[in-house]
C-alpha positions in Angstrom: -6.5 -4.6 28.8 -2.9 -5.5 29.5 0.3 -4.4 27.7 2.0 -7.8 27.5 4.5 -7.3 24.7 5.3 -11.0 24.4 1.6 -11.8 23.5 1.7 -14.8 25.9 -2.0 -15.7 25.2 -1.3 -15.7 21.5 1.6 -18.1 22.1 -0.5 -20.4 24.3 -3.2 -20.6 21.6 -0.6 -21.2 18.8 1.0 -24.1 20.6 -2.5 -25.7 20.8 -3.1 -25.1 17.1 -5.8 -22.5 17.8 -6.3 -19.4 15.7 -7.2 -16.0 16.9 -9.3 -13.7 14.8 -9.4 -10.1 16.0 -10.6 -6.6 15.0 -13.4 -7.7 12.6 -15.4 -4.8 11.2 -19.1 -4.5 10.1 -20.3 -7.4 12.3 -23.4 -5.3 12.9 -24.3 -5.8 9.2 -24.9 -9.6 9.9 -28.6 -9.7 10.7 -28.7 -13.4 11.5 -27.5 -15.1 14.6 -26.4 -18.1 12.5 -23.8 -17.9 9.8 -20.7 -19.6 8.5 -17.5 -17.6 8.8 -14.7 -18.1 6.3 -11.3 -16.5 7.2 -8.8 -16.3 4.3 -5.3 -15.2 5.5 -2.4 -14.3 3.3 0.3 -16.9 3.0 3.3 -15.2 4.5 6.7 -16.9 5.2 7.9 -16.8 8.8 5.0 -14.7 10.0 3.1 -15.1 13.2 0.0 -13.2 11.9 -1.7 -12.0 8.7 -4.4 -9.7 7.5 -7.4 -11.7 6.4 -10.4 -11.6 4.2 -13.3 -12.6 6.4 -16.6 -13.6 4.8 -19.8 -14.5 6.5 -22.4 -16.7 4.7 -25.8 -16.2 6.3 -27.9 -19.4 6.7 
């Protein structure tokens, strides 16, 4: 893993309107290979990131 302090990959994704979701926990608890993921970020002014509430709905 690199140590790019400018987060250039994050900036490339952001310019394309793409979101990055990282560091999710307890994924091993999802026993199905198919599920819907809902990611609910905090609404923060002038922020480039946010903690989220991630919820998986199993089909």
